[in-house]
C-alpha positions as CSV (number, residue, x, y, z in Angstrom):
1,M,-10.3,-24.9,-2.1
2,P,-10.4,-21.8,-4.3
3,L,-13.3,-20.2,-6.4
4,V,-13.5,-20.3,-9.9
5,W,-14.4,-17.8,-12.2
6,R,-15.5,-19.1,-16.0
7,R,-18.3,-17.7,-18.4
8,S,-19.3,-19.3,-22.2
9,L,-20.6,-17.4,-24.6
10,R,-22.0,-19.4,-27.6
11,V,-20.4,-18.3,-31.1
12,G,-22.2,-20.9,-33.4
13,K,-23.6,-23.7,-33.8
14,R,-20.6,-26.4,-32.1
15,S,-18.8,-23.2,-30.6
16,R,-18.3,-21.6,-28.0
17,L,-16.0,-18.3,-26.7
18,N,-14.5,-19.5,-23.1
19,L,-13.4,-16.7,-20.8
20,S,-12.0,-17.2,-17.6
21,K,-9.5,-14.9,-15.3
22,S,-6.6,-16.8,-17.2
23,G,-7.8,-15.3,-21.1
24,A,-9.6,-16.3,-23.2
25,S,-10.4,-19.4,-25.4
26,L,-12.5,-21.6,-28.2
27,S,-13.9,-24.6,-28.9
28,R,-15.5,-26.4,-30.9
29,R,-17.7,-29.6,-30.5
30,Q,-18.0,-32.5,-33.0
31,G,-20.1,-35.3,-31.8
32,P,-18.7,-36.5,-28.2
33,V,-15.1,-34.9,-28.5
34,T,-14.6,-30.9,-27.7
35,I,-11.5,-29.3,-28.7
36,N,-10.4,-26.0,-27.6
37,S,-7.8,-23.5,-28.5
38,R,-5.3,-24.1,-26.0
39,R,-4.7,-27.7,-27.2
40,R,-7.0,-29.8,-24.8
41,G,-9.4,-32.4,-25.6
42,S,-12.6,-33.7,-24.2
43,I,-14.3,-37.2,-25.4
44,R,-17.6,-37.4,-23.5
45,L,-18.6,-41.2,-22.4
46,P,-21.6,-43.0,-21.1
47,F,-23.0,-42.0,-17.8
48,G,-22.3,-38.9,-17.4
49,F,-18.0,-39.4,-17.6
50,S,-15.9,-37.5,-19.7
51,F,-12.0,-37.4,-20.8
52,R,-9.4,-35.1,-20.9
53,F,-6.0,-34.7,-22.7
54,K,-3.6,-32.8,-24.2
55,L,-3.2,-32.3,-28.1
């Protein structure tokens, strides 16, 4: 299993700047839904599960 480097910095109350080896992206959360600038999203589900999708 390869090592993964990722860093997340809070930019605002609901926004984060995500830094990784492949570049930077901005994500914004609205309730249980998170959308990022790379056209990907996730929905938080009960019991610690989440569903990820492409836009």
